[in-house]
N, C-alpha and C positions, 0 to 999 in steps of 0.2 A: 532472490528466487527467479529462475529463468522463466521466460514467458512460456505459458502452457505446461509447465512442469510441476505445478502444485500437486501435493498429495492431499486429495479431498476426502480421504477415507474417514476422517474424523470431523469433517465440517458439515454443517446442516445442509448446504446446497447439494451434497451428494444425493439427497433424496429426490432431487428434481433434474439431475444432470448425468448420473452415472449408471451404466449398465443397460442391457437390452430392454429391460422393463420400462425404462424411462424414455424410450424413443418418442412416444406421444408428447411428453413434456418438452423434449428438445425441439420438436417440430414447431412449437410455439415460439421458441427463441430464434430459430431460423427465420420465422415469419417476421420478426422484428429487426432482421438484418444482422444478427450476431453471427460470428464465424465459429467454426469448430474450436479454435483456440480460445476464443472469449468464453464459450460455454464451459470449457475445461478449467477456467480460472475461478477464483473465489468471487462470489457475488456480494457486493457491498450496497446496502440500502442507503440511498441519499434522500433523506426525509426533510421536507421543507413545510413550513406553515405559510406558504405564499398565498396571498389573496388580494383582492382589491378593496378590502374593508378600510384600510388606513395606511399611512405612509410607513408604519413600522414594518410591514410585511411586503411592500411592493417591490423591493429590490432583491428579495430572496431567490427568485427564479433565476436572475442573472448570476448570482453567486453560486447557485447549485451547479451551473454549467462549469464553473471553474473547479469546484470540488470533483466533478466527474473527470475532468482532465487530469487532476492529480491522481485519482484512483487508477486511471488508464496508464499514466506514466509509470506507476508502480506495479503494473501487471495484474490489476484487478478489473473486474467487470462491474461498473456502477449501474444501479437500477433506481432511477428517480421515482419518488412518489410524494404525494402531498397529504396533509391532514388539515384540520380546521384551525381557526383562531377566532376567539372573541376578543376584540380590541377594546380595552377598558375606556380609552378616551371617547370612543363613540358610544359605548354602553353606559357611560356615567350618568347618574342623576335621574334614571328612569327604570322601568321594569327590566330593561335589557341587561342591567348589571347583575341580575340574578343568574345569568348564564355564564358569568365570567369565571368564577372559581370552579364551577362544574366542568368548564371547558378544559381546565388543566388535566383532570383525570380522564376526560374523553380523549384528549391528545395522547396521553400515555397509553390508553387502551387501544386506540386505533393504530398507533405505531407498533405496539406489541402484536396486534392481530395481523398486520401487514407483514411484519418480519416473520412471524410464525407460519403464516399461510404460504409464503413463497420461499421459505428456508434460506433467507439471506444470512451470510456469515459474519457480517460486521455492519456498523452503521456510522454514518456521518450525519448529524442532525443540525439543521439550520432553523433558528427561531428569531423572532423580532419583537413581539409584544409580551407584556407582563407574564401571563400564565403559560405562554407557549415555551418559555425557557425552562421553568421547572418541569413542565409536562414532558418535554423532550428528554431532559436528564433523568426523570423518573423511569421513562421507558428504557433508557440505556441500562440503568442499574437493574431494573426488573428482569430484562433479558440476559444480562451479564455477558454481553458479547464485546469484542473489541470496539471501542466507541470513541469518537471525537465530536465535540460540540463546537459549533461556530455561530457566533452572534451576527445578526444582520447589520448591526451598527446603529449608532445614534443619529438623530436628526441634527442638522446645523442650527445654531441659534438664530432667531430672527432679529431684526433691528427695528426699533421703534423709538423715535424721538432721541436718537443718538445713543441708545443703550441696547444691550442684548436682552432679548425676551424669549420666553418659552410658553408652552400652552398653560402652565401654571399661572402666568400673568393674565391670560385671557379669562380663566376661571375666576380669578380674584377681581378682575375688572367688571365681571357680572355683578359682584357684590357692591362695588363702588357705584355702578350704574343704578342699582336698586336703592342705594343711599342718596342718589341725586348728585354724586360727585363727578360723574363724567357723562357725556351725552351719548346717544345712540350712535351718532356719527363717529365719535372717538372710539367707541367699542368696535364698530365695524372696521375702522382703519387698523386697529390692533389685530383683529382676527385674521385680516388678510395677509399679514406679514409675520405672524408668530411662528409659523411652521413652513419654512421655505424650501424643504427638500424631503427626499425619502429618509426614513430612519425612525427609530423609537424616540420617545420623549427625552430631551437632552439632559435634564438634571439627574441627580442621584435618586431617581424614582425607582419603581420596582424593576423595570426592564434593565436599566443600567446596573442596579444592585445585583440582580441575578446574573448579569453578564460578568461582573467582577467575581461573583461566586464561581462561575464556570472555570475561570482561570485558577482561582485560589484552591478549588476542590480538585483540580488537576485534569478535568475532562476537556479543557480547551487549551490550545497552544498559547504559550506566554505572549502577552501583549496583543492577542488577537481580538480582544473585546473592545478595544478603545477607538479604533479608527471610525470616524463617521461613515454612514452608509454610502454617501456619494464618492468617497475617496477610492481612487484606483487601487490602493494597497489592500482594500478588502478582498479583491479578487486573488491577490497573491497569497493572502492568508487562507483563502478557501482552497486554492490549489495545494498549498502545504498541508492542509488538514486532510485532504484526500490521500496524499502520500503518507501522512502520519498513521492513518488508520491501517494501511497495509503493513506498515512496520509493526504495529501492535499485533496484528493478526499473525504475522510471521513469528513473533516472540510469545504469542499466546498470552498477552497482557489484556485482561478483561476489565470491564467497568468496575467490578467489585474489588479488583486489585488496586484500583485507583481511589475509589470512594470508600474510605475507612473512617473510623471514629476520629483519628487524628486529622484527616483531610477535611472532615466536617467542622472540626474545631478551627482549623485554619481559615475556612470559609467564613465562619461566624466572626472571627477576628477582623477580616477585611470589611465585612458589613459594618461592624461597630466603628472602626477607625475612619470610615468614609461617611458616617452619618447616613447609612443606607435605609432602605424602606423597612418598615415594620413587617411587611409581608414576608420577609426572609425568615421571621420567626414561625411562619406557617409552612414555608416551602422546604427549609432545611430538615425539619423532622419528617416531612413526607418523603424526601429523597432517602433519608436514613432508613425509613420503614421499608423501602424497596430492597435494601441491603440486609435487612434483619438486624439493624443496629439500634440500640436504645439511645435516643438523642432527642429529647422533647423540648418544649418551650422553655422549661426551667433551665435545662442544660445550656440552651442558646443564651438565655438571659444572664446566666452566671458569667459567661464569656463576655457578653456585652458590658457587664458591670465593671470588669477589671481590665478593659482595653481602652487605651487613650484614643481620643477623637482628634485626628490631626490632618484630615483632608477636607478642604474648605469648599464643599459642593452644595449646590441648590438641592432642596428648598431652604435649608437652614443657613447655607453659606452663600458664596458669591459666584462660583464657577460651575461650568457644565462639563459633560463627558469629553467634548473636544479639547477642553483645556487640560483635563487630566491626562489625556493621551499625549498631548504635546509636552507635558511635564514628565513623561516617562511611563505613565500608565501603572497598571496593577503591579508589575514587577518591582517598580521603585517603592510602591507602598509596602509590598511584602518584604522588601529589603530593609525598610525602616522597622517593621515589626520584628524581623530577625535580630536587629541590633538590640532590641529590648527583651530578647529571649522568648518571643511570643509566637514563633512559628515552629511547627514540626517539620524539620528539613528532610526527613527520610521518606516522605510520601512520594509515591511514583506519580508521574504526570503523563499526559498524552504524547510527550516526546519519547517516552521510555526511560527518561532520566528522572532523577529525584528533584524535588523543589530546591534543595540545597545546591545541587549541581547547576540548576538553571539560574539561581540567584547569584552564583559565583561569576556568571557571564555578564551580569548587569553592571555597567560602568557608571551610569548616571546616578546622581544623588538628589535628595529632596531639594526642590527649588525655593522653599520658604515662602512661597506665595500660594500655590494650589496645594502642594504637599509640604506640610511643616515637618521639621525634624521630630522624630518620636520623643526626644527628650525635652522638647519645648512645644507640647501639643496645644491645640485650641482649648481643650478641656481634658482633665485627667481620666475621665470615665467615658465610655462609649456613647455614641450619638443616639443609641436606642437602648432603653432599659426595660427590665421586667418588673412587674408589680404583683403583689399577692396580699390577701387579707380576707376579711369576712365577706367582702363583696365579690371577691374573685378567688375562691379556693383553688381553682385550677389555673390561676394566673391571668395576666393581662399584659399588654405591651404598649409602650409610648415612645415616640421619637422626641428627644430633647436637644438634638443638634441645633446650635445657634441660640439656645435659651440660657439665660443666666441662672445661677443657683436660686436666686430669689423667686424666679418665675417657675421653678420646678416644684413648688409646694402650693397647694390650692385647697381651700375648704369653703364649702358653700352649700346652700340648699338645693335639693334636686328639683329639676323641672322635667317631668317624665313624658316621653312621646312613645307611642306604640309602633311607629315605623318612621322611616326616613322622610317620607312625604310630609307628615305632620310637623317634623322638626324644620324642614326647609321652608314650609309656609310660615311658621312662627318667626324664622330668621328674616324671611323676605318682608314680613309685615312689621318686624321689629317689636314683637309682643313679648319677647324675653327680656330679662333684666340683667344688668351688670352684676357680677358676683355669683351668678347661678352656675350649677353644674347641669348641663343639658344631658339627659339620659335617653338614648335611642335603643330600644330593645326590640326583640322579635326579628332581628336581622342576622342571626347566626347561620351556620352552614345548614342546619336542618330546619330551623324556624323561619328563615327568610322565604323560601329556601334560597341558598346560594351565597350567603355572607357578603352582601353588597359593600362596596366602598362608598364613603361619604364625602367625596371631594367637593361636590357641588355645595353641600351645606357648610363644610369647613372653609372653603374658599370664599363663600359669601360672607361668613363671619370676619375673615381676614380683610376682605374688601371693604367691610363696614368699619374697620378699625377696632373690632371687638375681639380679635384673636387672642389677646392677652388678658381680656377682661372677663371672659367666661371660660369654663372648661367643658369638655364633652367626653362622655364615655358611651361605649356601645359593645354589644356582643357581635356586631358586624366588624368590618375592616375599614381602614383608611388607605387612601392612595399614598404611594410613595411621595407624591407631590404635596401632601397635607403638611401644614405647619400650624403652630399653636399647640395648646395643651390638650391633646386629643388622645384618649386611651381607647384602644381597640382590643379585640380578641378576648373580651371578658368571658371567663368560663367558670362553671358550666353556663352555657347559653340559656336564654329565657325558655326556649322550647323544651329544654331538659330539666326545667325546674331550678335553675340556678338562682342565687340571691338577687340578681338583677331583675328577675321577674317579680320580686316581692316589694320593690321600691315604690314609694308614694311621693307625691309632690311635697317638698318641705323637709324630707329626710336629709340630715346633714352628712355630706360625703367629704372625705379627705383623700386627696391624691398627693402622695409624697414620693417623687421620683428619686430623691436622694436616699431615703431609707428603704424604698421599694414597697411602699404601702398603698393599698387601695381598700378603703374601709368605709362603712356606714355606721353612724352612731346609733346602732340598735344592738341589743343584747342577743345572745344565742336563743334565749327564750322567746323574745319578740319575733325574731326571724322564723322560728319554728311555728309560732302561732299564725303568722301570715301564710306560711306554706300550707298549713293545715286548712286554711280558709281559701287557698288559691283555687281558682276554677279550672286550671289546667292550661296547656299550651293553646295559643290562638290558632284557629284553623286558617289555612291559607287557601287561595283559589287554585292552587296547583295540585289537583287531585288525580292527575294522570300525566303521562309524558315523561320526558327526560328529567325535568326538575323534581317531579314526584319520586322517580326512581332514585335520584341523587339523595333526596331527603331521607329515604328509607335506609340507605347504605352508609351515609357519611358519619364519621366518628368525631371524637372530641377535637376541638381546636388545639388543645395542648399537644396532641399527638400528630398534628399536621392536617386534620380534616380529611383523612384518607378513607377510601371506599372498598378496600379489600384486606385480607389478613396479612399480606406482605410475606417477605422471604422467610420468616420464622415458621410459617406453615407450608412452605414450598416442599413438594415431593418430586416435581418434574423440572429438571434443569434444561432449559431450551438448548443451550450450546452443546450439551452432552447427549442430546437425543439420538 
């Protein structure tokens, strides 16, 4: 398209740039230094989650400048804006974690409102920390504009006593310190070196899991998710993303042309084979909801169950995102999945080409160290599996990457805690017993509110050497860095009267990740009697403000904990306004 020769008659930005009635609007653009030619070009929102909260987001501002260069090279006019992030590593283990999941939907909402309010024609979204990735992708699909996602990149691994370390090691070192196995000086020495650069947590925790999803689902350019944040190549990927969105705009390829049921299934495959975060079971249904596609937790778990696990990443494995990138990244992983007939190759990507066409260009093969060949996987089933039973009629999810089959079945008496703080205090004081199933309830999306992650508790258990000697279930969530037999997303949640609300100390619970069972040794009649005697949902202290509002709106975990009716109820299509 020749510079300044775009036909904007069907683009949203015509409402703020075209015709005599828009002279006042154009005067604002002249005030910001735009030329007449730039005003006549398509407007591309460059949305970042930049802030100074944590290393995950600190490099996004720099990368956004490269995106803007790419847009300009392709004869578009970039308009940069920012939105919030709540960084889980900082929010972990205290009341701040209640804001985490709610921030995902706030990010999607604020990006939507900014795009609508200023009539931007396309979007490149940059995100770095856990909830900002799905939040940005949800906004893209909700708006259904030409969209390209770019990840801010992972952190470099730290070095401590001759080995690579991540923030997961620091959380677990807290547990060892509580158990008297390391000194405060050793803990302080580790904390100083564990996070040596900008970037998101380095293992296959939630940020890197959703970064892999962005490629597999087609919204990100191939291999763009892998390079660590400090790498200079991140800037070239950002520039290419800016150019790519202009190509999509010219071809009128929109987010929902890319995000389809097949591409969601591809994304779930990549989560499973990399031993990704259980949070993908929450975020993939939420992205599907924005497109009006039925794809819930059970659909995700069906794919997890029959996908081999063959990428050896932390927390269950040995390597971090930098190692995966150096082994060829997500394209090589998808190439292995294709060999097993587990990829839909006809899905369109951010390049405008299909997944199959992109994979045809990949010459590298599995290295057998980070990426195993698909026909000799680490385990034959995915690193994350779904559970269902009389304790979780709406499902639950558990990460089993790195666990043997013997470790994937656990039966024991319940030890019930009404919130995470109670559980953490019991772990810290070691007042729990080996063989117990620790139950943390009232931590669901509505009941928490906010569906907190339990990394402080699970890491403390691992640090005490008890990660394999107890199990843990919750209607809350677990961090992607959690390891051990930890079941999250139990639904219905306690606040909605789910069976988890009816449990008592001593009830015998069975978790079987091989058969997919989560059950309690109570009859239907016994559960009904307990529900009849149930005093109702626990009241929280959040009776006003954003978390109160979130609790009123949020739906079932099985459907992605979403807060609005989604594309199925849509009457007004932004791009066609």
